[in-house]
C-alpha positions as CSV (number, residue, x, y, z in Angstrom):
1,X,12.8,34.1,3.3
2,X,13.9,31.3,1.0
3,X,16.0,28.7,2.7
4,X,18.3,26.1,1.1
5,X,18.6,22.7,2.9
6,X,21.1,19.9,2.4
7,X,19.6,17.2,0.2
8,X,20.0,14.6,3.0
9,X,17.3,16.2,5.0
10,X,14.6,15.0,2.7
11,X,16.2,12.6,0.3
12,X,15.8,9.1,1.6
13,X,18.3,6.6,0.1
14,X,16.0,3.6,0.9
15,X,13.0,5.4,-0.6
16,X,14.9,6.4,-3.7
17,X,15.9,2.8,-4.3
18,X,12.3,1.7,-3.8
19,X,11.1,4.3,-6.3
20,X,13.6,3.3,-8.9
21,X,13.0,-0.5,-8.8
22,X,9.3,-0.5,-8.1
23,X,7.5,-3.0,-10.2
24,X,4.1,-1.4,-10.1
25,X,4.1,2.2,-11.1
26,X,1.9,4.7,-9.4
27,X,0.8,8.0,-11.1
28,X,4.3,9.5,-10.9
29,X,6.2,8.7,-14.0
30,X,9.4,8.0,-12.1
31,X,8.0,5.0,-10.2
32,X,8.4,1.6,-11.7
33,X,11.0,2.4,-14.3
34,X,11.8,-1.2,-14.9
35,X,12.0,-3.2,-18.1
36,X,8.2,-3.4,-18.3
37,X,6.2,-1.1,-20.6
38,X,3.6,0.2,-18.1
39,X,2.0,3.5,-18.5
40,X,1.7,6.0,-15.6
41,X,-1.2,5.0,-13.4
42,X,-4.5,6.8,-13.5
43,X,-7.8,6.0,-11.9
44,X,-8.9,2.5,-12.7
45,X,-6.0,1.6,-15.0
46,X,-4.8,-1.2,-12.9
47,X,-2.2,0.7,-10.9
48,X,-3.0,0.4,-7.2
49,X,-1.6,3.8,-6.7
50,X,-3.4,5.7,-9.5
51,X,-6.8,7.2,-9.1
52,X,-9.0,7.7,-6.0
53,X,-9.4,4.6,-3.9
54,X,-12.1,4.3,-1.3
55,X,-9.7,5.2,1.5
56,X,-8.5,8.5,-0.1
57,X,-10.0,12.0,-0.1
58,X,-10.9,13.6,-3.4
59,X,-7.9,15.8,-4.4
60,X,-9.9,18.8,-5.3
61,X,-11.4,18.8,-1.8
62,X,-8.1,18.1,0.0
63,X,-6.0,20.7,1.7
64,X,-2.3,20.3,1.6
65,X,-2.3,18.6,5.0
66,X,-2.3,21.8,7.0
67,X,-1.6,24.3,4.2
68,X,-4.2,25.2,1.6
69,X,-2.3,27.4,-0.9
70,X,-2.9,27.9,-4.6
71,X,-2.1,24.8,-6.8
72,X,0.3,27.0,-8.9
73,X,2.3,28.1,-5.8
74,X,5.9,27.0,-6.1
75,X,7.0,24.8,-3.2
76,X,10.5,23.7,-4.4
77,X,12.9,24.0,-7.2
78,X,15.0,21.0,-8.5
79,X,17.9,22.3,-10.5
80,X,15.8,25.3,-11.3
81,X,12.7,23.4,-12.3
82,X,9.7,24.5,-10.3
83,X,7.6,22.1,-8.3
84,X,4.1,23.5,-7.8
85,X,1.7,22.9,-5.0
86,X,-0.6,21.0,-7.4
87,X,2.2,18.6,-8.3
88,X,3.0,18.1,-4.7
89,X,-0.7,17.4,-3.9
90,X,-0.9,14.8,-6.7
91,X,2.3,13.2,-5.4
92,X,0.9,13.2,-1.9
93,X,-2.2,11.3,-3.1
94,X,0.2,8.6,-4.6
95,X,1.9,8.3,-1.2
96,X,-1.4,8.0,0.6
97,X,-2.5,5.2,-1.8
98,X,0.9,3.5,-1.5
99,X,0.9,3.6,2.3
100,X,-2.7,2.6,2.8
101,X,-3.5,5.9,4.6
102,X,-7.0,7.1,4.9
103,X,-7.2,10.7,3.6
104,X,-9.9,11.5,6.2
105,X,-8.0,10.4,9.3
106,X,-4.5,11.7,9.1
107,X,-2.6,13.0,12.2
108,X,-0.3,16.0,11.9
109,X,2.8,13.7,12.1
110,X,1.4,11.4,9.4
111,X,0.7,14.4,7.2
112,X,4.3,15.6,7.6
113,X,5.6,12.2,6.6
114,X,3.4,12.2,3.5
115,X,4.5,15.7,2.4
116,X,8.1,14.7,2.8
117,X,7.8,11.5,0.9
118,X,5.8,13.2,-1.8
119,X,8.5,15.8,-2.3
120,X,11.2,13.1,-2.3
121,X,9.2,11.3,-5.1
122,X,8.9,14.5,-7.1
123,X,12.6,15.4,-6.7
124,X,13.8,12.0,-7.8
125,X,11.4,11.9,-10.8
126,X,12.6,15.4,-11.9
127,X,16.3,14.5,-11.6
128,X,15.8,11.3,-13.6
129,X,13.8,13.2,-16.3
130,X,16.5,15.9,-16.4
131,X,19.1,13.2,-16.9
132,X,17.2,11.7,-19.8
133,X,16.8,15.1,-21.4
134,X,20.5,15.7,-21.0
135,X,21.2,12.5,-23.0
136,X,19.1,13.9,-25.8
137,X,16.2,11.5,-25.2
138,X,12.8,12.6,-26.3
139,X,9.4,10.8,-26.4
140,X,8.0,10.0,-29.9
141,X,4.7,12.0,-30.0
142,X,3.1,9.2,-32.1
143,X,4.0,6.6,-29.5
144,X,2.8,8.9,-26.7
145,X,-0.5,9.5,-28.3
146,X,-0.9,5.7,-28.9
147,X,-0.3,5.0,-25.2
148,X,-2.7,7.8,-24.3
149,X,-5.4,6.4,-26.6
150,X,-4.8,2.9,-25.0
151,X,-5.3,4.4,-21.5
152,X,-8.5,6.2,-22.6
153,X,-9.8,3.0,-24.1
154,X,-9.0,1.1,-20.9
155,X,-11.2,3.6,-19.0
156,X,-14.2,3.0,-21.2
157,X,-13.8,6.2,-23.2
158,X,-13.0,9.9,-23.0
159,X,-15.9,10.8,-20.7
160,X,-14.9,8.4,-18.0
161,X,-11.2,9.3,-18.5
162,X,-12.0,13.0,-18.1
163,X,-13.9,12.3,-14.9
164,X,-11.1,10.3,-13.4
165,X,-8.6,13.0,-14.2
166,X,-10.8,15.7,-12.8
167,X,-10.9,13.9,-9.5
168,X,-7.1,14.3,-9.4
169,X,-7.1,17.9,-10.6
170,X,-5.4,16.8,-13.8
171,X,-6.0,17.4,-17.5
172,X,-5.5,15.2,-20.5
173,X,-2.4,17.3,-21.3
174,X,-1.1,16.5,-17.8
175,X,-1.5,12.8,-18.4
176,X,0.1,13.1,-21.8
177,X,3.0,14.8,-20.2
178,X,3.3,12.1,-17.6
179,X,3.4,9.4,-20.3
180,X,6.1,11.4,-22.2
181,X,8.2,11.8,-19.1
182,X,7.8,8.2,-18.3
183,X,9.1,7.2,-21.7
184,X,12.1,9.5,-21.4
185,X,13.0,8.2,-17.9
186,X,12.6,4.6,-19.0
187,X,14.8,5.1,-22.0
188,X,17.5,6.8,-19.8
189,X,17.5,3.8,-17.4
190,X,17.7,1.4,-20.4
191,X,20.7,3.2,-21.8
192,X,22.6,3.8,-18.6
193,X,21.6,0.8,-16.5
194,X,19.9,-2.0,-18.3
195,X,22.4,-2.0,-21.2
196,X,25.3,-2.5,-18.7
197,X,23.8,-5.6,-17.0
198,X,26.0,-8.4,-18.1
199,X,26.3,-11.9,-16.6
200,X,29.0,-14.3,-17.8
201,X,28.7,-18.1,-18.2
202,X,31.5,-18.4,-15.6
203,X,29.5,-16.5,-13.0
204,X,26.5,-18.7,-13.7
205,X,28.4,-21.9,-13.5
206,X,30.2,-20.9,-10.3
207,X,26.9,-20.0,-8.6
208,X,25.3,-23.2,-9.7
209,X,28.1,-25.4,-8.4
210,X,28.1,-23.5,-5.1
211,X,24.3,-23.9,-4.7
212,X,23.4,-27.2,-6.2
213,X,21.4,-28.3,-3.1
214,X,19.0,-25.4,-3.6
215,X,17.9,-27.0,-6.9
216,X,16.9,-30.3,-5.4
217,X,13.3,-31.1,-4.3
218,X,13.8,-33.6,-1.4
219,X,11.8,-36.8,-1.1
220,X,8.5,-36.3,0.8
221,X,6.5,-39.2,2.3
222,X,3.2,-38.3,4.0
223,X,1.1,-40.9,5.8
224,X,-1.8,-41.4,8.2
225,X,-0.8,-43.6,11.1
226,X,-3.4,-45.4,13.2
227,X,-1.7,-46.5,16.4
228,X,-3.3,-49.2,18.6
229,X,-2.7,-49.5,22.4
230,X,-2.8,-53.3,22.3
231,X,-0.4,-56.1,23.0
232,X,1.2,-56.8,19.7
233,X,1.6,-60.6,20.4
234,X,-2.0,-61.2,21.4
235,X,-4.0,-62.8,18.6
236,X,-7.1,-60.9,19.8
237,X,-5.3,-57.6,19.4
238,X,-4.3,-58.4,15.9
239,X,-7.9,-59.4,15.1
240,X,-9.2,-56.1,16.4
241,X,-6.7,-54.3,14.1
242,X,-7.8,-56.4,11.2
243,X,-11.5,-55.6,12.0
244,X,-10.7,-51.9,11.9
245,X,-9.0,-52.3,8.6
246,X,-12.1,-54.1,7.2
247,X,-14.3,-51.3,8.5
248,X,-12.1,-48.8,6.7
249,X,-12.2,-50.7,3.4
250,X,-15.8,-51.9,3.4
251,X,-17.6,-49.0,5.1
252,X,-15.6,-45.9,5.2
253,X,-14.0,-45.7,1.8
254,X,-10.5,-46.1,3.3
255,X,-10.8,-42.7,5.1
256,X,-9.3,-42.9,8.6
257,X,-10.8,-39.6,9.6
258,X,-14.2,-41.3,9.7
259,X,-13.2,-43.7,12.3
260,X,-14.4,-43.4,15.9
261,X,-11.2,-43.8,17.9
262,X,-11.6,-46.7,20.4
263,X,-8.4,-48.0,21.8
264,X,-6.3,-46.3,19.1
265,X,-5.3,-42.8,17.9
266,X,-5.1,-41.4,14.4
267,X,-2.2,-39.2,13.3
268,X,-3.0,-37.5,10.0
269,X,-0.7,-35.8,7.6
270,X,2.4,-37.2,9.2
271,X,5.7,-36.6,7.4
272,X,8.0,-39.6,7.8
273,X,11.7,-39.7,6.9
274,X,14.7,-41.9,7.7
275,X,15.5,-39.4,10.5
276,X,12.3,-39.2,12.4
277,X,10.4,-42.5,11.6
278,X,12.8,-44.8,9.8
279,X,10.6,-48.0,9.9
280,X,7.4,-46.3,8.9
281,X,9.3,-44.4,6.2
282,X,10.7,-47.7,4.8
283,X,7.2,-49.3,4.6
284,X,5.4,-46.2,3.4
285,X,7.7,-45.4,0.5
286,X,7.0,-48.9,-1.0
287,X,3.2,-48.4,-0.7
288,X,0.9,-47.1,-3.5
289,X,-0.5,-43.7,-2.7
290,X,-3.9,-44.1,-1.2
291,X,-3.4,-47.7,-0.2
292,X,-3.8,-49.2,3.3
293,X,-1.3,-51.5,4.9
294,X,-2.0,-54.8,6.6
295,X,-1.7,-54.8,10.4
296,X,1.9,-53.9,11.3
297,X,4.1,-54.2,14.3
298,X,6.6,-51.3,14.4
299,X,8.8,-50.7,17.5
300,X,6.6,-53.0,19.6
301,X,3.3,-51.3,18.6
302,X,0.5,-52.2,16.4
303,X,-0.2,-49.9,13.4
304,X,-2.3,-49.5,10.3
305,X,-0.7,-47.2,7.8
306,X,-2.3,-45.3,5.0
307,X,-0.1,-43.8,2.3
308,X,-1.3,-40.2,1.6
309,X,1.5,-38.7,-0.6
310,X,4.9,-39.7,-2.0
311,X,7.1,-37.4,-3.9
312,X,10.4,-38.8,-4.9
313,X,13.6,-36.8,-4.7
314,X,13.8,-34.6,-7.8
315,X,16.6,-32.4,-9.2
316,X,15.8,-29.4,-11.3
317,X,17.6,-29.9,-14.7
318,X,20.9,-28.1,-14.8
319,X,19.9,-25.8,-17.7
320,X,16.7,-24.8,-16.0
321,X,18.6,-24.1,-12.8
322,X,21.2,-22.1,-14.6
323,X,18.5,-20.0,-16.3
324,X,17.1,-19.2,-12.9
325,X,20.5,-18.2,-11.6
326,X,21.2,-16.0,-14.6
327,X,17.9,-14.1,-14.0
328,X,18.7,-13.6,-10.3
329,X,22.3,-12.5,-11.0
330,X,21.0,-10.0,-13.6
331,X,18.5,-8.7,-11.2
332,X,21.1,-8.3,-8.5
333,X,23.5,-6.4,-10.9
334,X,20.7,-4.2,-12.1
335,X,19.7,-3.2,-8.6
336,X,23.3,-2.3,-7.8
337,X,23.7,-0.3,-11.0
338,X,20.4,1.4,-10.4
339,X,21.5,2.3,-6.9
340,X,24.7,3.9,-8.3
341,X,22.7,5.7,-11.0
342,X,20.3,7.1,-8.4
343,X,23.2,8.3,-6.2
344,X,24.8,10.0,-9.1
345,X,21.6,11.8,-9.8
346,X,21.5,13.2,-6.3
347,X,25.2,14.3,-6.2
348,X,25.4,17.9,-7.0
349,X,21.7,18.4,-7.5
350,X,20.4,21.8,-6.5
351,X,17.3,21.2,-4.4
352,X,15.7,24.3,-2.9
353,X,12.6,24.3,-0.7
354,X,10.7,27.6,-0.9
355,X,7.5,26.6,0.9
356,X,7.3,27.6,4.6
357,X,5.5,24.4,5.7
358,X,8.1,22.1,4.1
359,X,10.9,24.3,5.4
360,X,9.7,23.8,8.9
361,X,9.6,20.0,8.4
362,X,13.1,20.0,7.0
363,X,14.7,21.5,10.0
């Protein structure tokens, strides 16, 4: 008997958001509907989720994780549109690739999660596509064909493309339909989300003034400190330090790491600042990078100091900082609008599960 379940049973808000803002689209057209112009992924097109990775099972040999079934069997209806077993299996392969699962070593619990996530993905994609269609959006057949031709070319030709699709139980018409759906959903998001993302100069300036410190690269001074355990007032001690310095310059190319410690220690890659080593910092910041100091007495201890790196304090230009702020504010606003758009898609949607395996998991 057919059962109808509340949407909250298998619609994950977090997953929906991730699907809508994903940067890299998997095979499903709904994934990655950002501002980029990426085609739906197929085997070898560059999408990490398209195609059959080494950890996945060939789709035509894969059971539906505990339920074989005909690929044309209807498993769910989204506002009356049928979701078939074949579509669900394709979506499950996307989830397997996204999650890094191995198709040959799945537990019953993992299989259940994959089924549920796959149906979520399909439901969200269908709802987004239906919204685009309701706005009167259609995909230009000429553009769809051009994109299809580009994908075929990227695969090395029709023969390789057909083989990749066959491994996923897909046809060229299926791929063409995915590209068309992708374009409709992308345009719907452009019209109802991207076109409404507005950031004012006032918002940018306020954010900049409140976060100026984040656009400053602090001064950094890095040294190698050779510390001698010798009496600093003893002329013989100073001569020994001078001898080590001569060895460094004349024999070791100024590289303290080549020294054999004898009565001293070498601290490499030491960050010095006014807070932690004020005297060493004062001396080091006046040295040329790569240079070696004369024997020094610092805090009653003999030292040789090598300057490894000095980066002066640097502020990012205001215009550059404000451009970064504008991009971040736009991204934040887009994410919020996208969340609202997603939630509106789910409200009132008629989602019916008609497959017994999925019904049991939805309880």
